[in-house]
Every structure is written in C-alpha cells, then in structure tokens.
N, C-alpha and C positions, 0 to 999 in steps of 0.2 A: 337716726338715736338707738341703739340696742341695748333693750334692757329686761332683765330677769333674774332669776337666783344664779348664784356662783356656779359653773361645771356642766351647765345645759351646751356649752358651744357658740356662745356667743361670737368669743375672741376667733373658732375656726371655722367660722362661716366670715367673719372681715376679711380675713386674711385669704381665704379662698376667692371670693367675690374680685378681692383687689391685687391678689399676689403681692402681697408684699406685708410684715414682720410690723406692724404698727406696736406690738408690745416687746420689743426686745428689751427694754430697758423695765420692764415691770418687775415689783418686787415681790415674792409668792409669799403670804403671811403666814404665819403658825397657827395652831389653834387657838392660844390665847389673845394675840393680836386680834384677830377676827370676831372673837366675844365684842370687843369694844368697839369692832369699827363700825363706822358710818357711811350711809352710799356719799360717795363723790360723784362727782361730774368729771370725767376727760376727753379732753376734744383733739383729735387727732387729724390732721390737713392731708391729704392725697392729691396730685395730680395727674388725670387721669386723661390719656390721650388717645383715640381710636378714630381712623381714617382723616385724620388732620382736623376734626375736633376736640379742642382742650377743654379739659372741665375742672376746675377745683372742687374736691367734694371734701365736706367735713362732718368724720363719723366721732359721734358722740357716746362713751361708753358709761355704763352707772355700775362700776364693779361695788358690791356691798348690796345690792339693794337683794331683800327678803333674807339676809342670811343673818339678822340678829334676832334673839330670844323674840325681843318685844317688837313686833312689826305694825305697829298701830300708826306709825308716823312716818315711813322711812318712803312713801309716794309724793313728800311735800319738796326734797332737793329736787327732784326732777321734774314737778310741774312747776317749781320756783324758775327754774333755768329755762324753761319753754316761754315763760308769762316776759321771763328778763329780755330775751333774743326776741320777742314779739315789739315789745315796748323800745329796745332798742332801735330797731329798723324804724319803727313808727317817728321818735324823735329822728332819728336821721333825715327820713323823707320828708319829715315837716321843715326841717331846719335849710336853710339859704343854700350850702353846697350840696347838692344832690346827684352829682355826676360819678362819686367814686362811693357809692355806699355798697357797705359790704352785707350782702343777705346771709347771717346768719342763722334763721330761724330754724326751727324743726322743721321742714316738709313731709319726714315718715318714719315711722318707729315702729321697728321690729320688736314686740313682746314675746319672751321667751316661757311656757309655761313646763313646768315638768311632768314628763310621760310616767312618773311613778305617784303612785299615792291613788286615790280615791275622787278623782275630781280637781274643782278649784279650791283653791287657799282662798281665805279673806284677802289676804293682799294681793292677789291676781283680781280679785272682782271689785277693791275698793277702790 
C-alpha cells in the first residue's frame, strides 16, 4: 500500500519499481473536484516474474489522502480497508475450502511525508 498526500511521488515510485504504468487510465481532477474528493482505495494487480519465480502483487493506492480541507477522518477509509482484508482472509481460512484462498491483506505500507513545511502534520501523526 502506498499512502500520502498528492504530489509526493507515490505513482512515480510504483512505476519505477515495477516498470509498468499502473495509472494510464487515471483522470486528473480539477481544483474544484479535488475540494470535494474523498480518499478512495484503488487496487492494481501486477504479475512479476524474475529468475523463474512468479509473483502476483497487488498495489493499493490511496489517492486523495490528506488533500481535503478537513482531514480529521481521512485515515478512516484506509484503516477500514486494511481491517476488511484481514477479516476476509480470516473468514476464508475458517471456511471449508481453504485450497484456493487469495491473500489480499496489506503486508506493507509506504507512507509518504511531505518534505516541505516544519515537521509532521496532525494527519501524519493520527
């Protein structure tokens, strides 16, 4: 998962790591649209193969995080998503058919902090 406010290089890092453009269909929002934008969760799946080892990787992006005027609850969709994925995996593992379980849990979160300003913002600490 990559999280952080817009313009800090999340998309660029993902593009550089996996040498693919996951965001080719992304629509850039105008300033008016960004005011009312909420945090959304976007999942992209990438198949990676290196030295005969195949890996199916899911990248979770959180556009809109920290971009609103009132950021008091902007972290809630992200924590809800992480909790939902863990609950789904637990339900699947507790079921009868456990052979083909997909693990969509978040195993790593890269949180991007703005280098501008004077330290961490309340949204970064919360």
